[in-house]
C-alpha positions as CSV (number, residue, x, y, z in Angstrom):
1,M,-51.2,220.7,97.1
2,D,-53.5,221.5,94.5
3,I,-57.3,221.5,95.1
4,N,-59.7,220.0,92.5
5,F,-63.4,219.8,92.2
6,R,-64.6,216.8,90.0
7,W,-67.0,218.9,87.7
8,N,-69.7,217.5,85.6
9,R,-73.3,218.7,84.8
10,K,-75.3,216.7,87.2
11,N,-73.3,217.9,90.4
12,S,-73.1,221.6,89.2
13,Y,-75.6,222.9,91.7
14,S,-73.5,221.3,94.7
15,L,-70.3,222.5,93.3
16,A,-71.6,226.0,92.9
17,A,-72.2,226.0,96.7
18,L,-68.9,224.8,97.5
19,A,-66.7,226.7,94.8
20,P,-66.9,229.9,97.0
21,L,-65.4,227.9,100.1
22,L,-62.2,227.2,98.6
23,P,-61.3,229.9,96.4
24,D,-58.2,228.1,95.0
25,A,-59.7,225.2,94.0
26,R,-59.9,224.2,90.1
27,M,-62.6,222.8,88.0
28,A,-61.4,219.3,86.6
29,K,-63.2,217.1,84.3
30,K,-61.0,214.2,85.2
31,P,-58.9,213.3,88.0
32,E,-55.7,215.4,88.9
33,N,-53.0,215.3,91.3
34,G,-53.5,216.5,94.7
35,L,-56.8,217.0,96.7
36,M,-59.8,215.6,94.3
37,V,-63.1,216.7,95.5
38,Y,-66.4,214.6,94.4
39,S,-70.1,215.3,94.9
40,F,-72.4,212.8,93.7
41,A,-75.9,210.9,94.1
42,S,-76.6,207.3,94.0
43,R,-77.3,207.2,90.0
44,Q,-73.7,208.2,89.5
45,K,-72.1,206.2,91.9
46,D,-71.0,203.4,89.5
47,T,-69.3,205.8,87.1
48,V,-67.6,207.9,89.9
49,F,-66.3,204.6,92.0
50,R,-64.9,203.2,88.3
51,E,-63.2,206.5,87.7
52,V,-61.4,206.7,91.4
53,E,-60.7,203.0,91.2
54,N,-58.8,203.4,87.7
55,A,-57.2,206.7,88.4
56,S,-53.6,206.8,87.8
57,T,-53.0,210.1,89.8
58,D,-51.4,211.0,92.9
59,S,-54.4,212.2,94.8
60,V,-56.3,212.2,98.1
61,F,-60.1,211.6,97.2
62,I,-62.7,213.4,99.2
63,A,-66.5,212.5,98.6
64,G,-69.5,214.3,99.8
65,G,-73.0,214.9,98.5
66,P,-76.2,212.4,98.9
67,H,-74.5,209.0,98.3
68,P,-71.5,209.3,100.0
69,S,-73.4,210.7,103.1
70,G,-75.7,207.9,103.1
71,A,-73.5,205.2,102.2
72,P,-70.2,206.1,104.0
73,E,-68.7,202.5,104.2
74,E,-69.2,201.6,100.7
75,T,-67.8,205.0,99.4
76,L,-64.6,204.5,101.5
77,R,-63.7,201.4,99.6
78,Y,-62.8,204.1,96.8
79,F,-62.5,207.1,98.7
80,D,-59.9,208.4,101.3
81,Y,-62.4,210.8,103.1
82,V,-66.2,211.2,103.4
83,V,-67.8,214.6,104.0
84,I,-71.0,213.5,105.6
85,G,-74.3,216.1,105.3
86,E,-73.4,219.9,104.8
87,G,-70.1,220.7,103.5
88,E,-70.2,224.4,104.1
89,E,-67.8,224.0,107.3
90,T,-66.8,220.7,107.1
91,L,-65.0,220.9,103.6
92,P,-62.7,223.7,104.3
93,E,-61.7,222.5,107.5
94,L,-60.8,219.1,106.4
95,V,-58.8,220.6,103.1
96,R,-56.9,222.7,105.5
97,T,-56.1,219.8,108.0
98,L,-54.8,217.8,105.1
99,K,-52.6,220.6,103.7
100,N,-51.1,221.3,107.2
101,G,-50.7,217.6,108.0
102,D,-52.6,217.9,110.9
103,D,-55.0,215.0,112.9
104,V,-58.0,214.5,110.6
105,S,-59.8,213.0,113.8
106,K,-60.4,216.5,115.1
107,V,-62.4,217.6,112.0
108,R,-66.2,217.3,112.9
109,G,-68.6,215.7,110.2
110,I,-66.2,213.1,108.4
111,A,-65.6,209.4,107.8
112,Y,-62.5,207.9,107.0
113,K,-60.4,204.7,107.5
114,N,-57.3,204.8,110.1
115,N,-54.2,202.8,109.5
116,S,-56.0,199.7,111.0
117,G,-58.6,199.7,108.0
118,D,-61.2,200.7,110.6
119,I,-64.0,203.2,109.5
120,I,-63.8,206.3,112.0
121,F,-66.6,208.6,112.1
122,T,-66.1,212.0,113.7
123,E,-68.7,213.9,115.8
124,A,-71.4,215.4,113.7
125,R,-71.9,219.1,113.1
126,N,-74.9,221.3,113.5
127,P,-76.6,222.7,110.9
128,V,-75.4,226.0,109.3
129,N,-76.8,229.4,109.0
130,L,-77.4,229.8,105.3
131,D,-76.7,233.6,105.4
132,N,-73.2,232.7,106.5
133,Y,-72.3,231.3,103.1
134,P,-72.8,232.3,99.6
135,C,-75.1,230.9,97.1
136,F,-72.6,230.3,94.7
137,D,-69.3,231.8,93.1
138,P,-70.6,233.8,90.0
139,A,-67.1,233.6,88.6
140,R,-66.8,229.9,88.5
141,A,-70.1,228.0,89.2
142,M,-73.7,229.4,89.5
143,A,-77.0,227.6,90.7
144,P,-80.6,228.3,91.3
145,L,-81.2,230.5,94.8
146,E,-81.2,228.4,97.6
147,I,-83.9,230.0,99.8
148,S,-84.2,227.3,102.2
149,R,-82.9,224.0,103.6
150,G,-84.0,220.9,105.6
151,C,-87.7,219.0,105.7
152,P,-89.7,218.4,108.8
153,F,-91.2,215.5,107.1
154,R,-89.5,212.2,107.1
155,C,-90.7,210.4,103.8
156,K,-89.2,207.1,103.6
157,Y,-87.9,207.6,100.2
158,C,-86.2,211.0,100.9
159,Q,-82.6,211.8,101.9
160,T,-83.6,215.7,102.4
161,P,-84.1,215.6,106.2
162,R,-81.5,212.8,106.7
163,L,-78.8,215.0,105.0
164,F,-79.6,218.6,106.3
165,G,-82.2,217.8,109.3
166,G,-85.8,218.3,110.1
167,K,-85.6,221.9,111.1
168,V,-86.1,224.3,108.0
169,R,-83.5,227.0,107.9
170,H,-84.1,229.8,105.3
171,R,-81.8,232.4,104.0
172,S,-82.8,235.8,104.4
173,I,-84.3,238.2,101.8
174,D,-81.3,240.5,101.8
175,S,-78.9,237.6,101.0
176,V,-81.4,236.5,98.3
177,V,-81.7,239.8,96.7
178,R,-77.7,240.1,97.0
179,Y,-77.3,237.0,94.5
180,A,-80.5,237.6,92.5
181,Q,-78.5,240.5,90.9
182,Y,-76.5,237.8,88.8
183,Y,-79.8,236.6,86.9
184,S,-82.7,237.8,84.8
185,D,-84.7,234.6,85.5
186,L,-84.9,233.8,89.1
187,R,-85.3,230.4,90.0
188,F,-85.0,228.8,93.4
189,T,-84.1,225.3,95.6
190,S,-86.2,224.4,98.1
191,S,-88.0,221.4,99.6
192,N,-91.3,223.4,99.4
193,A,-91.1,226.8,98.0
194,L,-94.3,227.9,99.6
195,A,-93.0,226.9,103.1
196,Y,-90.2,230.0,103.1
197,G,-90.0,231.8,106.2
198,S,-92.0,229.0,108.0
199,D,-91.4,225.9,110.3
200,G,-92.1,223.8,107.2
201,V,-95.6,222.7,108.6
202,R,-97.6,225.7,109.2
203,P,-97.3,228.5,106.1
204,R,-96.0,231.7,106.6
205,L,-97.6,233.5,103.7
206,D,-96.7,236.8,104.8
207,K,-92.9,235.8,104.7
208,V,-93.5,234.4,101.2
209,E,-95.0,237.7,100.1
210,K,-92.5,239.8,101.7
211,L,-89.8,237.6,99.6
212,L,-91.6,237.8,96.5
213,S,-92.6,241.4,96.5
214,T,-89.1,242.4,97.2
215,L,-87.7,240.5,94.2
216,R,-90.6,242.0,92.3
217,K,-89.0,245.5,92.7
218,L,-85.9,244.4,91.3
219,E,-85.6,245.5,87.6
220,D,-85.5,243.5,84.5
221,K,-86.3,240.2,86.8
222,K,-88.6,237.2,85.9
223,I,-89.6,235.2,89.1
224,Y,-90.1,231.5,88.5
225,F,-91.5,230.3,92.2
226,G,-92.5,226.9,93.0
227,T,-91.1,225.3,89.5
228,F,-88.4,223.1,89.0
229,P,-85.7,222.4,90.8
230,S,-88.3,223.5,93.4
231,E,-91.8,222.3,94.2
232,V,-94.4,222.7,96.5
233,R,-96.5,220.4,98.8
234,P,-100.2,220.0,97.9
235,E,-101.4,221.5,101.2
236,F,-99.7,224.6,101.0
237,I,-101.7,225.2,97.8
238,T,-104.4,227.4,98.7
239,E,-106.5,230.3,97.2
240,E,-104.0,232.8,99.0
241,S,-100.9,231.2,98.1
242,I,-101.9,231.0,94.6
243,E,-102.9,234.5,94.3
244,L,-99.6,235.4,95.6
245,I,-97.8,233.6,92.6
246,T,-100.2,235.0,90.1
247,K,-99.4,238.2,91.3
248,Y,-95.9,238.2,92.0
249,C,-94.3,235.7,89.6
250,D,-93.9,234.9,86.0
251,N,-94.6,231.3,86.0
252,T,-97.6,229.5,84.4
253,K,-96.8,226.2,86.1
254,L,-96.1,225.1,89.6
255,N,-94.5,221.8,90.5
256,M,-96.0,219.9,93.4
257,G,-95.6,216.4,94.6
258,A,-98.7,214.4,95.1
259,Q,-96.4,210.8,95.1
260,S,-99.6,208.4,94.9
261,G,-103.2,208.3,94.2
262,S,-103.6,205.8,97.2
263,D,-104.1,207.4,100.8
264,R,-102.7,203.8,102.2
265,I,-99.5,204.4,100.1
266,L,-99.1,207.8,101.3
267,K,-99.6,207.1,105.0
268,E,-97.1,204.1,104.6
269,I,-94.5,206.3,102.7
270,R,-95.1,208.7,105.5
271,R,-95.9,211.6,103.0
272,G,-97.8,213.8,105.6
273,H,-100.9,214.7,103.1
274,S,-103.9,213.0,101.6
275,T,-105.1,212.3,98.1
276,E,-107.9,214.9,98.9
277,D,-105.1,217.6,99.5
278,S,-103.6,216.6,96.1
279,L,-106.7,216.8,94.3
280,R,-107.7,220.2,95.8
281,G,-104.2,221.7,95.2
282,I,-104.6,220.6,91.4
283,E,-108.0,222.2,91.2
284,I,-107.0,225.3,92.9
285,C,-104.0,225.7,90.1
286,F,-106.3,225.0,87.2
287,E,-109.1,227.7,88.4
288,H,-106.2,230.3,88.4
289,G,-104.8,229.4,85.3
290,I,-101.9,227.8,86.5
291,V,-100.6,224.2,85.2
292,P,-99.8,221.6,87.8
293,V,-96.8,219.6,87.0
294,V,-97.5,216.7,89.4
295,D,-94.8,214.1,90.5
296,F,-95.7,210.3,91.4
297,I,-93.6,208.0,92.4
298,V,-94.2,204.4,91.5
299,G,-93.1,201.0,92.9
300,S,-93.1,201.4,96.8
301,P,-92.3,198.1,98.1
302,D,-95.7,196.7,99.1
303,E,-97.7,198.8,96.5
304,T,-100.5,196.9,94.6
305,E,-101.6,197.0,91.2
306,E,-104.8,198.4,92.5
307,E,-103.0,201.0,94.0
308,Q,-100.9,201.7,91.1
309,E,-104.1,202.0,89.2
310,M,-105.5,204.8,91.8
311,S,-102.2,206.5,90.8
312,L,-103.0,206.2,87.1
313,E,-106.5,207.2,87.3
314,M,-105.2,210.6,89.0
315,I,-102.8,210.8,86.4
316,K,-105.3,210.4,83.7
317,W,-107.5,213.1,85.1
318,I,-104.6,215.5,85.5
319,C,-103.6,215.1,81.9
320,K,-107.2,215.3,80.6
321,K,-107.7,218.6,82.2
322,G,-104.5,220.1,80.7
323,G,-101.8,219.3,83.5
324,K,-98.6,217.6,83.2
325,V,-97.1,214.6,85.2
326,H,-93.5,213.5,86.2
327,A,-93.6,209.8,87.3
328,H,-90.4,207.8,88.2
329,Y,-89.7,204.3,90.0
330,L,-88.8,204.4,93.6
331,T,-85.0,204.2,93.7
332,P,-84.1,203.0,97.5
333,L,-81.6,205.5,98.4
334,P,-79.0,204.8,101.2
335,G,-79.5,206.4,104.6
336,T,-83.4,206.2,103.9
337,P,-85.8,203.5,105.7
338,Y,-86.3,202.0,101.9
339,E,-82.6,201.6,101.7
340,N,-82.4,197.7,101.7
341,T,-86.0,197.1,100.4
342,Q,-87.1,195.8,96.9
343,P,-89.4,198.1,94.8
344,S,-92.6,196.4,93.7
345,T,-93.2,195.7,90.1
346,V,-94.7,198.4,87.8
347,S,-98.0,196.9,86.2
348,S,-98.0,196.5,82.4
349,R,-100.8,198.7,82.1
350,F,-99.3,201.4,84.1
351,K,-96.4,201.3,81.6
352,K,-98.2,201.3,78.5
353,V,-100.6,204.3,79.6
354,L,-97.8,206.2,80.7
355,G,-95.8,205.5,77.6
356,K,-98.6,206.9,75.5
357,M,-98.9,209.8,77.6
358,A,-94.9,210.6,77.2
359,L,-95.3,210.4,73.2
360,E,-98.1,212.9,73.5
361,G,-96.1,215.1,75.7
362,K,-98.3,214.6,78.9
363,A,-95.8,212.9,81.0
364,T,-92.2,212.8,81.7
365,G,-89.8,210.8,83.8
366,S,-88.8,206.9,84.2
367,W,-91.1,204.6,85.5
368,E,-89.5,201.1,84.3
């Protein structure tokens, strides 16, 4: 039974982590006979569901990733099996079980339909030790270096703690160095890069410095820390943490999540920091010659035009000082507290001002 990963650009990071687990699997750009493994987010679901529904192949379809994990019942209308949450242990076991014709009910961490059409959820798995699994397979798919996984904060809009748990796990420095050899430019994935080595709430900058100083010793490597596809939380930006970045890293930008200019909205979405934290972090970046690239969410369910104006004033201030902004409209993601909510309407003034800033190269994103 052939094993195929359904590859596309938007799921390349996920497949990079899964590829070493199934060394015999091929990368496919369309459905093929055999086992077809998909990983996708909510924005890709309609395209994926349509492709699977119209497939004429003799395939067993397996889904994983953010959307299937958050909406397994919906996904099982089209797929045969859903891998819920982390796939490092679950996917290889499911594949072995299917190839051997064994009992799938014994595979932990999946959902499927039994012969009666009932949806069965098997026992959940414990979070994995990142050091037990490669970052990627350099021969088939590569991705930024994942240094941490999980998040202790429970932001209402975010799938991360629901997928990966509230306890932050870190890849060891030795493991990071092992995979750093494949790159000249080092970029990382983490829900908060400056939380490396910590519990995710209280920084351990000694651990961050140990990581960065070790990587700095590698020859011909540029280090981009706290930049896309990672970011940092504003309360983790201090004189000491920024000095580590300016001392060891090559990036002149830092991605951070402010999310709103309204303290009420920040409290409502359970963000865990204040607007004062955001303003302080942004100021520290400017003082050290670092350009802050600040993330905002607009359209929280009960957000008022006045609160959107608060965000807009902060955005204008950031851009006037030379910073950048990434703004996006709230997407109610499955498995989060906002899953069944209706986002608020974005004011015409917000759209007009952000549209002008986008034309000037100061803002990116999608706020419609």
